[in-house]
C-alpha positions in Angstrom: 0.0 0.0 0.0 1.6 3.2 -1.2 0.2 5.2 1.7 1.7 3.0 4.4 5.3 3.2 5.7 7.3 1.2 8.3 9.1 3.5 10.7 11.9 1.2 11.7 14.2 1.6 14.8 17.1 -0.9 14.8 17.7 -2.8 18.0 20.7 -2.3 20.3 19.3 -0.6 23.3 20.2 2.9 22.0 23.9 2.0 22.4 24.8 0.0 19.3 23.6 -0.9 15.8 22.7 1.1 12.8 20.2 1.2 9.9 22.8 -0.6 7.8 23.1 -3.4 10.3 19.4 -4.0 9.9 19.2 -3.4 6.2 18.8 -7.0 5.1 15.8 -7.3 7.3 14.1 -4.0 6.5 14.5 -4.6 2.8 12.7 -8.0 3.1 10.0 -6.7 5.4 9.3 -3.8 3.0 9.1 -6.2 0.0 6.9 -8.7 1.9 4.5 -6.1 3.3 4.6 -3.9 0.1 5.4 -0.8 2.2 8.1 1.8 2.2 10.6 1.7 5.0 12.3 4.6 6.9 15.1 3.2 9.0 16.2 5.8 11.5 19.8 6.5 12.3 19.2 7.7 15.8 21.9 9.0 18.2 23.6 6.4 20.3 24.8 6.5 23.9 27.3 7.1 25.5 28.3 9.7 22.9 24.8 11.1 22.9 23.2 10.7 26.3 19.5 10.1 27.0 17.1 11.5 25.7 18.9 12.3 22.4 18.2 8.8 20.9 14.5 8.7 21.7 14.1 12.3 20.7 15.6 11.4 17.3 13.0 8.6 17.0 10.1 10.9 17.9 11.4 13.6 15.5 11.4 11.0 12.6 7.7 10.2 13.4 6.8 13.9 13.4 8.8 14.3 10.1 6.6 11.6 8.5 3.5 13.4 9.6 4.8 16.6 8.1 5.4 14.7 4.8 1.7 13.9 4.7 1.6 10.4 6.1 -1.4 9.8 8.3 -0.7 8.4 11.8 -2.8 5.3 11.0 -0.6 4.5 8.1 2.7 4.7 10.0 3.8 1.2 11.2 6.4 1.4 14.0 8.8 -1.4 14.4 
């Protein structure tokens, strides 16, 4: 569905990982679900202390809303 998008936050407890480390999974998920994927490169601790990482995640959600995506069409994973 062209109106839907997966807003993906890689694992790692806000201290490790990256969108690239999760890319094989997000590509397959996007293909299987027929949705676009935005994988967020959020700030990691300890270089960026709390709440910078979660704030980046929330900012990415607000950005999608500003791009015209409806909240009911944003899948968070």
